[in-house]
C-alpha positions as CSV (number, residue, x, y, z in Angstrom):
1,X,-0.4,-0.2,-0.1
2,X,1.5,3.2,-0.5
3,X,0.7,6.3,1.8
4,X,2.3,9.9,1.1
5,X,3.1,12.4,3.8
6,X,3.3,15.7,3.2
7,X,2.5,19.6,5.6
8,X,-1.2,19.9,5.9
9,X,-2.1,22.8,3.2
10,X,-5.7,24.8,2.8
11,X,-7.1,22.7,0.6
12,X,-6.6,20.2,3.3
13,X,-8.8,21.5,5.6
14,X,-11.8,20.2,5.3
15,X,-11.0,16.7,5.1
16,X,-8.6,17.1,8.5
17,X,-11.4,18.4,10.2
18,X,-13.2,15.3,9.7
19,X,-10.5,13.5,10.9
20,X,-10.2,15.7,13.8
21,X,-13.9,15.1,14.6
22,X,-13.3,11.3,14.7
23,X,-10.4,11.6,17.0
24,X,-13.1,13.2,19.2
25,X,-15.6,10.8,18.9
26,X,-12.7,7.9,19.5
27,X,-12.4,9.5,22.6
28,X,-15.6,9.9,23.6
29,X,-16.5,6.2,23.3
30,X,-12.5,5.0,24.2
31,X,-12.9,6.9,27.6
32,X,-16.4,7.3,28.3
33,X,-15.9,11.1,30.4
34,X,-17.9,13.7,30.9
35,X,-15.3,16.2,30.1
36,X,-15.6,14.9,26.7
37,X,-19.9,15.3,26.3
38,X,-18.9,18.2,24.2
39,X,-20.5,17.9,20.3
40,X,-18.2,17.8,17.7
41,X,-16.4,20.9,16.8
42,X,-18.1,23.3,13.9
43,X,-16.4,22.5,10.7
44,X,-16.5,27.0,10.7
45,X,-14.6,27.2,14.2
46,X,-12.2,23.7,13.4
47,X,-10.9,25.5,9.8
48,X,-10.0,28.1,11.3
49,X,-8.2,26.6,13.9
50,X,-6.5,24.4,11.4
51,X,-6.0,27.5,9.4
52,X,-3.9,29.0,12.3
53,X,-1.4,26.2,11.8
54,X,-0.5,26.6,7.9
55,X,-0.2,30.5,9.0
56,X,1.8,30.1,12.0
57,X,5.3,29.3,11.5
58,X,5.6,27.6,14.9
59,X,3.2,25.3,14.3
60,X,3.2,22.3,11.9
61,X,0.4,19.7,10.8
62,X,1.4,16.7,8.8
63,X,-1.0,14.4,6.7
64,X,-1.0,10.9,5.4
65,X,-2.2,10.6,2.0
66,X,-3.5,6.8,0.1
67,X,-5.5,7.2,-3.1
68,X,-6.2,10.9,-2.7
69,X,-8.0,10.5,1.0
70,X,-6.1,11.7,4.0
71,X,-6.1,8.5,6.7
72,X,-3.9,10.7,9.3
73,X,-2.5,13.6,10.6
74,X,-0.2,14.4,13.5
75,X,-0.6,18.5,14.5
76,X,2.1,19.9,17.0
77,X,3.8,23.5,17.8
78,X,6.4,25.5,19.3
79,X,5.6,26.6,23.0
80,X,7.0,27.3,26.0
81,X,7.6,24.3,28.7
82,X,5.5,24.6,31.4
83,X,8.2,25.2,33.7
84,X,8.3,28.7,33.9
85,X,12.4,28.4,33.9
86,X,12.9,26.5,31.2
87,X,13.5,26.6,26.9
88,X,10.9,26.1,24.4
89,X,9.8,22.2,24.2
90,X,7.8,20.7,20.8
91,X,4.0,19.9,21.8
92,X,2.4,17.0,20.0
93,X,-0.9,18.9,20.6
94,X,-3.2,15.5,18.3
95,X,-2.8,13.0,16.1
96,X,-5.3,10.7,14.7
97,X,-5.2,7.8,12.8
98,X,-8.8,5.9,10.7
99,X,-8.9,2.4,11.9
100,X,-8.3,0.6,8.6
101,X,-5.1,2.0,8.2
102,X,-4.0,1.9,12.4
103,X,-0.9,-1.0,12.4
104,X,1.1,-0.1,9.1
105,X,3.4,2.7,10.7
106,X,1.5,5.6,9.7
107,X,1.7,7.5,13.0
108,X,5.6,6.2,13.3
109,X,6.3,7.9,9.8
110,X,4.2,11.0,11.0
111,X,5.6,11.5,14.6
112,X,9.2,11.2,12.6
113,X,8.0,14.3,10.7
114,X,7.1,16.1,13.2
115,X,9.9,15.3,15.8
116,X,12.2,16.3,12.3
117,X,10.7,19.8,12.3
118,X,11.0,20.4,16.2
119,X,15.2,19.4,15.8
120,X,15.3,21.3,13.1
121,X,14.0,24.2,15.1
122,X,16.9,22.8,17.9
123,X,14.5,21.8,20.3
124,X,15.5,19.0,22.3
125,X,12.2,17.4,23.4
126,X,8.6,16.3,22.5
127,X,5.5,16.4,24.9
128,X,1.8,15.7,24.7
129,X,-1.1,14.4,27.0
130,X,-2.5,11.2,26.9
131,X,-6.1,11.0,28.3
132,X,-5.5,8.3,31.0
133,X,-8.2,6.0,30.1
134,X,-7.3,6.1,26.6
135,X,-4.9,3.0,26.2
136,X,-4.4,2.8,22.5
137,X,-3.0,6.6,23.1
138,X,-0.6,5.3,25.6
139,X,0.1,2.0,24.3
140,X,1.1,3.8,20.6
141,X,3.1,6.9,22.1
142,X,5.1,4.5,24.6
143,X,5.9,2.2,21.3
144,X,7.0,5.4,19.9
145,X,9.9,6.4,22.9
146,X,7.4,8.6,24.9
147,X,7.5,7.7,28.6
148,X,5.1,9.3,31.5
149,X,7.1,12.9,32.6
150,X,4.0,14.4,35.0
151,X,0.9,14.0,35.8
152,X,-1.9,16.1,35.5
153,X,-4.9,15.7,38.5
154,X,-8.8,17.4,37.7
155,X,-11.7,17.6,40.1
156,X,-15.5,18.4,38.8
157,X,-17.0,21.0,40.8
C-alpha cells in the first residue's frame, strides 16, 4: 500500500477537520468521561483553527494520504515549557489514524516528520498529553518512546 506524507495545505483543511472530529468521537467512545461530552466541533470553527497552523511558523500539521484520501494527521507546535525557567519544547497537540490504516507504521512516520521539524528548530524535547483511559493512545506513544514525565489532575466542580 502506498502512503505519501506531506504538510497540510489549506485545501486539506475540510478533510482534516473531519478526521479531528473522528478523533473526538473515538475518545468519547473510548474513555466514557463527562469531560468529553462536548459535541463535534463546528466545521467552520475547526477550519479556522486548522488554518492558523498553516499561517503560523511555530505550528505544523503533517498528513498521510492514500489514494487521494487523508488517512491520518499529526499536529504540533513550538511552545514554552510549563516550567517558567525552562526552554521551549515541541508539543504534540493531536494525532489520529483511521482505524483501517492502523498498525502500518503511519503514525510512526508522521511522528518522525514532526519530531524532525522540532529538531530542525533546535528543540530537545517533545511533550504530549494522553487521557489516562485512552489505552490505545498510551500504548501507541509508549511504542514511539514517550514516557510519563508528569501527571495532571482535575476535579469536577
